[in-house]
Every structure is written in structure tokens, then in C-alpha cells.
C-alpha positions in Angstrom: -7.7 -14.5 -45.4 -5.2 -15.1 -47.2 -2.7 -14.2 -44.6 -0.2 -17.7 -43.3 2.8 -17.8 -41.0 5.6 -20.4 -41.1 5.0 -23.9 -40.3 1.6 -23.0 -38.7 -0.7 -26.4 -39.1 -3.8 -26.4 -41.4 -5.6 -26.6 -37.4 -4.4 -23.8 -37.0 -5.3 -21.7 -39.9 -8.6 -23.4 -39.6 -9.3 -22.2 -35.9 -7.6 -18.8 -36.6 -9.8 -18.2 -39.4 -12.7 -18.8 -37.6 -11.3 -16.6 -34.6 -10.7 -13.8 -36.9 -14.1 -13.8 -37.8 -15.5 -13.1 -34.5 -13.1 -10.4 -34.3 -14.2 -8.5 -37.5 -17.7 -8.7 -35.7 -16.2 -7.5 -32.7 -14.8 -4.6 -34.3 -18.4 -4.3 -36.0 -20.1 -4.2 -32.8 -17.2 -1.6 -30.8 -18.3 0.8 -34.1 -21.7 0.4 -33.3 -21.4 1.0 -29.8 -19.1 4.2 -30.5 -21.9 5.7 -32.4 -24.7 4.6 -30.0 -22.8 6.4 -27.6 -22.3 9.3 -30.1 -26.0 9.6 -30.6 -26.8 10.1 -27.3 -29.2 13.1 -26.3 -27.2 15.4 -24.6 -27.6 15.0 -20.9 -28.0 17.6 -18.0 -26.2 20.7 -17.2 -23.9 20.9 -14.7 -25.4 21.9 -11.7 -22.8 24.7 -11.1 -19.1 26.2 -12.0 -16.6 24.0 -10.1 -13.9 25.4 -8.5 -10.7 23.1 -8.4 -7.9 23.6 -6.9 -4.6 23.1 -9.3 -1.2 24.5 -9.9 -0.4 27.2 -12.4 2.3 27.4 -14.7 4.4 29.5 -12.3 4.0 26.7 -9.8 1.8 28.8 -7.7 -1.1 27.2 -6.5 -4.8 28.8 -8.2 -7.9 28.1 -8.9 -9.4 27.0 -12.0 -13.6 27.2 -12.9 -15.3 23.9 -14.7 -15.5 26.0 -17.5 -12.3 27.1 -17.9 -11.4 23.7 -18.8 -12.4 24.0 -22.6 -9.6 25.5 -24.6 -11.0 27.6 -27.3 -11.9 26.0 -29.9 -12.6 22.5 -28.2 -15.7 21.7 -26.8 -15.7 18.4 -25.0 -14.0 18.1 -22.0 -13.0 14.3 -20.5 -12.4 14.0 -16.9 -11.0 10.7 -15.2 -11.8 10.7 -11.3 -8.7 9.8 -9.8 -9.0 7.3 -6.7 -6.2 9.4 -4.7 -7.2 8.4 -1.3 -7.7 5.0 -2.4 -10.8 3.0 -1.8 -10.6 1.8 2.0 -10.4 -1.8 0.9 -7.6 -1.6 -0.7 -4.6 -3.2 1.0 -2.2 -3.4 -1.7 1.1 -1.5 -0.9 1.8 2.1 -1.0 4.5 4.1 -2.9 8.4 3.0 -1.5 9.7 6.4 -2.2 8.9 9.9 -2.5 6.4 12.3 -0.4 3.2 10.2 -0.9 5.5 7.2 0.7 5.0 8.9 4.3 1.3 8.9 3.7 -1.1 6.5 5.6 -2.0 3.6 3.6 -5.4 4.9 3.3 -4.7 8.3 2.7 -2.3 7.2 -0.4 -3.2 6.6 -4.5 -4.5 3.7 -5.8 -2.0 1.3 -7.8 -4.6 0.6 -10.7 -5.3 4.0 -11.2 -1.8 4.9 -11.1 -1.2 2.4 -13.4 -3.6 3.7 -16.1 -2.6 6.9 -15.4 1.3 6.0 -16.2 -0.4 4.8 -19.9 -2.4 7.9 -20.4 0.1 10.2 -19.5 2.3 9.6 -23.0 -1.5 10.0 -24.9 -2.7 13.1 -24.0 -0.2 15.1 -26.2 -2.4 13.5 -28.9 -6.1 13.1 -27.5 -5.5 17.4 -26.5 -5.4 18.0 -30.5 -8.8 17.1 -30.1 -10.6 17.5 -27.1 -9.8 18.6 -23.2 -8.9 16.1 -20.8 -8.1 16.8 -17.0 -7.5 14.1 -14.0 -9.4 15.4 -10.6 -8.7 13.8 -7.3 -9.8 14.2 -3.8 -6.9 14.6 -1.8 -4.9 18.2 -1.9 -3.5 19.4 -4.5 0.0 19.5 -3.3 0.0 16.1 -2.4 -1.4 15.3 -6.3 1.2 16.9 -7.9 4.2 16.1 -5.7 3.3 12.3 -6.6 2.6 13.2 -10.0 6.5 14.4 -9.5 7.4 11.0 -8.1 5.5 9.4 -11.1 7.5 11.2 -14.0 4.0 12.5 -15.2 4.4 15.3 -17.5 1.3 15.7 -19.5 -1.7 15.1 -17.3 -3.3 18.3 -16.3 -4.2 17.5 -12.6 -6.7 19.1 -10.3 -7.9 18.8 -6.6 -12.0 18.9 -5.8 -11.1 18.7 -2.0 -13.1 21.6 -1.7 -16.0 20.8 -4.2 -18.7 18.5 -4.6 -17.7 17.3 -8.3 -16.5 14.1 -7.7 -19.7 13.2 -5.6 -21.8 14.6 -8.1 -20.5 12.5 -10.7 -20.3 9.1 -9.4 -16.6 9.8 -8.7 -16.8 9.4 -5.2 -19.2 7.2 -3.4 -21.8 8.1 -0.5 -19.7 7.4 2.0 -16.8 9.0 0.9 -14.8 6.1 -0.9 -13.1 7.1 -4.3 -14.0 5.6 -7.4 -12.7 5.4 -10.7 -15.5 6.9 -13.0 -14.5 8.9 -16.5 -16.8 11.3 -17.5 -17.8 13.2 -20.3 -18.7 16.8 -20.8 -19.8 19.2 -23.9 -19.7 23.1 -23.9 -22.5 24.1 -26.5 -22.2 27.2 -28.3 -24.6 29.4 -25.8 -21.7 28.5 -23.2 -23.7 25.9 -21.4 -21.9 22.7 -20.6 -23.8 18.9 -20.0 -22.4 16.1 -19.0 -22.9 13.2 -22.4 -21.4 10.3 -20.8 -19.8 8.5 -17.7 -18.3 4.7 -17.2 -21.5 3.5 -15.6 -20.6 0.2 -16.1 -18.6 0.3 -12.7 -22.1 0.3 -10.9 -23.5 -2.9 -13.1 -23.0 -6.5 -12.3 -20.3 -8.1 -13.5 -20.6 -11.6 -15.4 -18.0 -14.5 -13.2 -14.6 -13.8 -13.0 -14.6 -10.7 -14.5 -13.9 -7.1 -13.1 -16.4 -4.3 -14.4 -13.8 -3.2 -17.6 -15.4 -0.1 -17.6 -12.7 1.3 -19.2 -11.5 -1.6 -20.9 -11.3 -0.6 -24.4 -8.7 1.9 -23.6 -6.3 0.7 -21.0 -3.5 -0.8 -23.3 -2.3 -3.1 -20.1 -4.8 -5.3 -19.8 -5.5 -5.2 -23.2 -2.1 -6.9 -24.4 -2.7 -9.6 -21.1 -5.8 -10.6 -23.6 -3.5 -11.4 -26.5 -1.5 -13.8 -25.1 -2.1 -17.4 -24.4 -2.0 -17.0 -20.5 -4.8 -14.1 -21.2 -5.7 -11.9 -18.1 -4.1 -12.5 -15.1 -6.5 -14.0 -12.0 -4.2 -13.5 -9.3 -2.2 -10.5 -9.7 -3.1 -6.8 -10.1 -1.1 -3.5 -10.9 1.5 -2.1 -8.3 2.9 1.2 -7.5 6.2 -0.5 -8.0 7.8 -3.8 -9.0 11.1 -5.7 -8.5 12.5 -4.4 -12.4 11.6 -1.0 -12.1 9.3 2.1 -10.4 
């Protein structure tokens, strides 16, 4: 702990060193949790080889089976459940431009999911060096692709579960049909069987006072950057489709 910065006080350095001990312990706990996650037994077999709507590289609508989402040599698949349409209780403004701006608010995409996918789009080329990654929405594939074009997404592989039960089966959708922002991981075994290995179940657990579920809290740069600041996470602010400065 030999780090110092210009003009810092002894009080600051002592407090910072105490915090550093906590950060070291947090790092250890995060690695322990990641190790426990890796050590989970394989979960259940997928109940069917789901058929998704997608867009082929030549721009034509097509279908793809769940088993076809695994590229050769990559046996893990990470799926983000995109809330498109948004949750019915979400009253934040929708897009102001593009084809999705013409939709009813309740039929449009979730601003929080959109913010996360904005951030993940740039990570996908790196992620896909090791594992497969897809985004599954409930809305029709033409709406999903149109919205992706409006946002400038270039790397996300987008699918629609409009015509299957995948999102319901893996808790990306409530019993009443409301969409939920889950993430799920699947593994293909050597015999070709595909099993569920993990999903972000924190979403369904009670939170401590003043917290949101943070079920993907270690993944999202936006909120983690806020955690580094003196102000912390804003209590009266949520992600939006666009801001005064941009988008």
C-alpha cells in the first residue's frame, strides 16, 4: 500500500488504505462466487430445440434452431432476455425517432435493456472469441432489427421468440406475459445435449432497502462507474432512450 497522490492528507490516506482492504476482500469474494458458479452441476436439458426468427446475412427473414446458435468449437451460449416489448408498468418515454417511435409506448423497447445493450454491443466481438452470445426479444424480428438499426448496433446477434416459449421457460417472461430482463447460460455437451447452467436469479429475490435487484450488477459499466464517484448511484434517475446531449 505505497500509493499516494498529490496533496492528499494523512486522514485521506488512512481511510483510503482501509477501503483498499475492503476492495481486496471484495475481489476475493467475487472470485470465490465466480468459482462456485463454474462448479455448479449442469442444469436441466432444454425441453425442445427452440425455433427462433432472425434475419439472415443477406437481409432475408429466416429461422434458426437453438442448437444452431453454437458455433463450432464454442460450447457455451449466453442469452440476454431483451424486454421488447417493455414491462407494462414502465412509463418512461419511448424513442423519439425511428420506426419504433411510431409504436404504442407499451409495445416499444425497455430503456434500461437498451442502455445495457448499447454497452454490450461493443463487447460482443471480444466475447465471441470464447463463447456464443445472443439477444432474444419477444417482439417481431422486423421490429427488433429496425430498432437495432436506429441504435447503431453492429455486433449483437438478435433473435425473436415471438413464436416459441423460450422466454417463458427461462424466466425472461412472467406468467402474465410481462417481459423480464434475465440472462441465461447454456452448455453443449460432447454428445450434443444442451443444458441450462445458470440464470440471473437475483432478479427474483428480495432486495435490501434502497437497492435494485442488481442481478447483472457486475456486468454493466454504467452503474459501476457511478459506484466509483462521490455521488454514487443516483436515486432519482433511470436510463432513458435519449438525452439532451445525444441520441
